[in-house]
KEMAR-614328 format. One line per 8 residues: number of its first residue (from 1); for each residue x, y, z of C-alpha. Coordinates in steps of 0.02 Angstrom, whole numbers, plus 50000, padded with zeros to 5 digits. Layout:
REM KEMAR-614328
NUM> X/Y/Z ~ ...
REM end
This chain:
REM KEMAR-614328
1> 49026/49647/49910 ~ 49079/49464/49900 ~ 49242/49411/49965 ~ 49394/49299/49888 ~ 49549/49219/49889 ~ 49698/49265/49778 ~ 49865/49157/49804 ~ 50026/49147/49692
9> 50072/48991/49800 ~ 50237/49053/49818 ~ 50382/48950/49866 ~ 50456/49025/50002 ~ 50589/48857/50019 ~ 50553/48688/50111 ~ 50469/48525/50083 ~ 50346/48556/49900
17> 50260/48418/49958 ~ 50216/48529/50121 ~ 50185/48675/50028 ~ 50054/48589/49931 ~ 49981/48514/50106 ~ 49961/48672/50181 ~ 49880/48792/50030 ~ 49760/48610/50020
25> 49726/48627/50190 ~ 49680/48808/50169 ~ 49551/48787/50030 ~ 49460/48679/50163 ~ 49475/48827/50273 ~ 49400/48950/50134 ~ 49278/48837/50093 ~ 49210/48823/50259
33> 49232/49009/50290 ~ 49116/49048/50164 ~ 49239/49136/50033 ~ 49168/49147/49851 ~ 49289/49112/49744 ~ 49491/49059/49756 ~ 49591/49113/49626 ~ 49791/49036/49581
41> 49919/49142/49491 ~ 50029/49051/49363 ~ 50214/49042/49336 ~ 50348/48970/49283 ~ 50530/48956/49314 ~ 50487/49044/49467 ~ 50487/49022/49620 ~ 50335/49155/49648
49> 50232/49002/49591 ~ 50246/48820/49619 ~ 50070/48776/49527 ~ 50152/48786/49380 ~ 50002/48704/49311 ~ 49868/48775/49402 ~ 49748/48643/49317 ~ 49835/48506/49416
57> 49829/48603/49588 ~ 49635/48639/49559 ~ 49584/48465/49525 ~ 49668/48430/49702 ~ 49555/48581/49783 ~ 49407/48522/49700 ~ 49416/48358/49816 ~ 49452/48478/49976
65> 49325/48592/49949 ~ 49106/48564/49914 ~ 49062/48774/49894 ~ 49217/48850/49830 ~ 49229/48891/49677 ~ 49416/48880/49598 ~ 49499/48957/49455 ~ 49676/48994/49372
73> 49707/49191/49356 ~ 49754/49170/49246 ~ 49783/49026/49111 ~ 49934/49104/49016 ~ 49855/49049/48832 ~ 50001/49070/48743 ~ 50095/48942/48823 ~ 49976/48787/48784
81> 49890/48720/48656 ~ 49713/48773/48664 ~ 49646/48611/48603 ~ 49726/48536/48751 ~ 49665/48667/48867 ~ 49498/48683/48804 ~ 49463/48482/48876 ~ 49546/48522/49032
89> 49448/48653/49072 ~ 49291/48526/49031 ~ 49379/48427/49160 ~ 49387/48548/49282 ~ 49214/48610/49276 ~ 49122/48414/49295 ~ 49264/48362/49414 ~ 49222/48519/49537
97> 49035/48498/49497 ~ 49019/48678/49386 ~ 49127/48770/49516 ~ 49258/48839/49371 ~ 49305/49016/49357 ~ 49404/49042/49201 ~ 49532/49161/49211 ~ 49620/49200/49039
105> 49779/49315/48991 ~ 49933/49322/48890 ~ 50033/49316/49043 ~ 50128/49458/49119 ~ 50307/49410/49117 ~ 50388/49389/48933 ~ 50542/49302/49024 ~ 50421/49165/49044
113> 50352/49140/48898 ~ 50528/49137/48791 ~ 50556/48972/48906 ~ 50390/48917/48790 ~ 50480/48972/48630 ~ 50342/49123/48651 ~ 50385/49263/48567 ~ 50309/49429/48703
121> 50276/49526/48538 ~ 50166/49373/48467 ~ 50084/49342/48618 ~ 49922/49464/48610 ~ 49891/49395/48443 ~ 49906/49207/48487 ~ 49814/49247/48679 ~ 49636/49294/48572
129> 49655/49186/48436 ~ 49679/49030/48549 ~ 49543/49106/48659 ~ 49414/49127/48514 ~ 49437/48925/48498 ~ 49425/48887/48663 ~ 49253/48964/48687 ~ 49217/48901/48510
137> 49240/48733/48569 ~ 49147/48744/48742 ~ 48996/48773/48634 ~ 49000/48598/48626 ~ 48952/48477/48467 ~ 49097/48480/48339 ~ 49224/48592/48328 ~ 49293/48676/48168
145> 49400/48859/48185 ~ 49516/48920/48065 ~ 49644/49041/48125 ~ 49826/49119/48073 ~ 49894/48984/48180 ~ 49773/48847/48211 ~ 49663/48760/48114 ~ 49517/48623/48177
153> 49427/48525/48075 ~ 49296/48406/48135 ~ 49326/48384/48294 ~ 49189/48313/48399 ~ 49190/48380/48573 ~ 49149/48209/48699 ~ 49188/48334/48857 ~ 49100/48507/48887
161> 49095/48612/49018 ~ 48947/48585/49177 ~ 48914/48759/49154 ~ 48829/48847/49003 ~ 48870/48915/48901 ~ 49032/48901/48992 ~ 49115/48950/49156 ~ 49147/49148/49189
169> 49269/49220/49111 ~ 49421/49320/49217 ~ 49540/49459/49141 ~ 49667/49501/49227 ~ 49674/49735/49210 ~ 49820/49858/49272 ~ 49758/50012/49181 ~ 49607/50083/49134
177> 49604/50070/48932 ~ 49607/49862/48959 ~ 49435/49883/49057 ~ 49344/49937/48910 ~ 49335/49766/48816 ~ 49290/49644/48946 ~ 49167/49763/49001 ~ 49104/49757/48836
185> 49113/49587/48847 ~ 49032/49550/49023 ~ 49183/49489/49110 ~ 49246/49485/49263 ~ 49385/49569/49322 ~ 49541/49585/49450 ~ 49660/49720/49475 ~ 49799/49701/49617
193> 49851/49917/49582 ~ 49812/50046/49710 ~ 49658/50099/49763 ~ 49666/50273/49678 ~ 49716/50161/49505 ~ 49592/50025/49546 ~ 49464/50169/49539 ~ 49505/50213/49366
201> 49478/50052/49316 ~ 49316/50037/49376 ~ 49274/50190/49315 ~ 49332/50134/49158 ~ 49239/49983/49151 ~ 49063/50054/49214 ~ 49088/50176/49064 ~ 49101/50051/48941
209> 48976/49915/49023 ~ 48851/50079/49002 ~ 48898/50130/48815 ~ 48850/49935/48782 ~ 48706/49955/48837 ~ 48693/49865/48994 ~ 48620/49863/49148 ~ 48705/49921/49321
217> 48602/49781/49399 ~ 48683/49651/49294 ~ 48850/49717/49322 ~ 48997/49571/49361 ~ 49124/49558/49477 ~ 49252/49704/49481 ~ 49372/49654/49609 ~ 49532/49698/49698
225> 49673/49592/49798 ~ 49787/49650/49946 ~ 49884/49553/50067 ~ 49796/49512/50232 ~ 49844/49462/50393 ~ 49725/49472/50541 ~ 49776/49440/50735 ~ 49707/49492/50907
233> 49838/49614/50930 ~ 49863/49742/50787 ~ 50054/49754/50804 ~ 50103/49546/50795 ~ 49989/49556/50644 ~ 50097/49701/50567 ~ 50247/49617/50639 ~ 50209/49445/50541
241> 50147/49526/50403 ~ 50326/49627/50373 ~ 50411/49484/50403 ~ 50337/49364/50267 ~ 50308/49522/50137 ~ 50492/49501/50112 ~ 50492/49319/50047 ~ 50348/49345/49954
249> 50455/49512/49881 ~ 50596/49437/49832 ~ 50510/49288/49734 ~ 50426/49417/49650 ~ 50570/49497/49585 ~ 50688/49372/49589 ~ 50683/49302/49409 ~ 50653/49482/49331
257> 50812/49542/49423 ~ 50896/49392/49344 ~ 50869/49480/49172 ~ 50897/49650/49223 ~ 50697/49673/49176 ~ 50551/49780/49307 ~ 50392/49709/49285 ~ 50257/49806/49234
265> 50132/49902/49284 ~ 50187/49840/49459 ~ 50254/49929/49609 ~ 50320/49833/49757 ~ 50399/49942/49908 ~ 50524/49888/50006 ~ 50433/49841/50153 ~ 50269/49805/50218
273> 50240/49970/50303 ~ 50280/50053/50149 ~ 50148/49923/50062 ~ 50011/49960/50194 ~ 50028/50149/50141 ~ 49975/50108/49978 ~ 49836/50020/50013 ~ 49902/49858/49939
281> 49944/49775/50111 ~ 49817/49759/50265 ~ 49864/49693/50425 ~ 49796/49747/50628 ~ 49646/49684/50736 ~ 49477/49590/50639 ~ 49427/49783/50674 ~ 49561/49866/50593
289> 49559/49775/50456 ~ 49393/49787/50421 ~ 49384/49977/50422 ~ 49538/49973/50309 ~ 49417/49860/50185 ~ 49275/49968/50201 ~ 49364/50133/50144 ~ 49441/50059/50006
297> 49293/49954/49949 ~ 49208/50135/49949 ~ 49360/50238/49864 ~ 49385/50106/49738 ~ 49232/50060/49704 ~ 49229/49871/49665 ~ 49090/49742/49712 ~ 49233/49617/49740
305> 49388/49585/49865 ~ 49524/49454/49887 ~ 49601/49422/50021 ~ 49807/49342/50005 ~ 49811/49269/50166 ~ 49946/49138/50121 ~ 50106/49235/50074 ~ 50296/49233/50098
313> 50343/49122/50252 ~ 50169/49143/50331 ~ 50144/48967/50455 ~ 49969/48869/50415 ~ 49946/48916/50596 ~ 49938/49101/50547 ~ 49844/49082/50371 ~ 49689/49000/50487
321> 49697/49125/50618 ~ 49690/49259/50495 ~ 49552/49169/50398 ~ 49464/49125/50560 ~ 49465/49321/50613 ~ 49403/49383/50463 ~ 49260/49256/50435 ~ 49194/49299/50612
329> 49201/49481/50603 ~ 49169/49513/50400 ~ 49089/49375/50328
REM end
């Protein structure tokens, strides 16, 4: 089992510069604690995500860490010109010393895509074509690509990634049928579903992995994320989580509500106690948190557990306490 960190970098209010400084301080804590990787979401036009340019924040994060791997979860490919993103991927992998984790997807929100003039009906096709272009470009040499929407002829790839053939790929998976393609391609996955649904996803992944003739020993990372708060006193931890969950939930839903829509494959209960009942939130003493993680690890059959230590109005001191106690007990 490896441990990582997932972050929306949500903005509950206050000074943006202070928010970035807080998260970069936590990057140093995650690095020293020995977490495998830090995964950052991409969102636009919503206070759910104050890092609409994940590459920009990750470049700063690379300067605040030495071992921690860093990546977007995910780069929303239809919102980029793929050649521009291809070159930024190469820069990030080189600047981080080969620590980039490359999460890619089409994006969960058709509302955000519409801000960029991207029709949700076209997003999947755009995403697949642009990913093919990016992977071709990461091979180096001279880039020639002919697609339905993109054409690149004779472009010298003067920038290349440090990791060969490219940084590790990541997909977000919410339903079991979506696990087949990444399994066939050997791609890491991440899910934020209930434990039972994550188990359906990992079972589907392993079945497709085996059907593709791949060895169980070579299985990539199959991860799930949870809100985590740890304190010396369990009730104190749960009180912090209850308080911080509300502004995070409001930020998550605000843009959807404004447009009269609901996010797909996402169920957010009204309070943190209900989230804990679903298994998607964990708060308590280090021993309580460790026991719940062990239970969920077995039920979901994952080998990678991502913690969301900073969410809502959690303070730097509260997040650092969670990280320190988690490290001492789990790592």
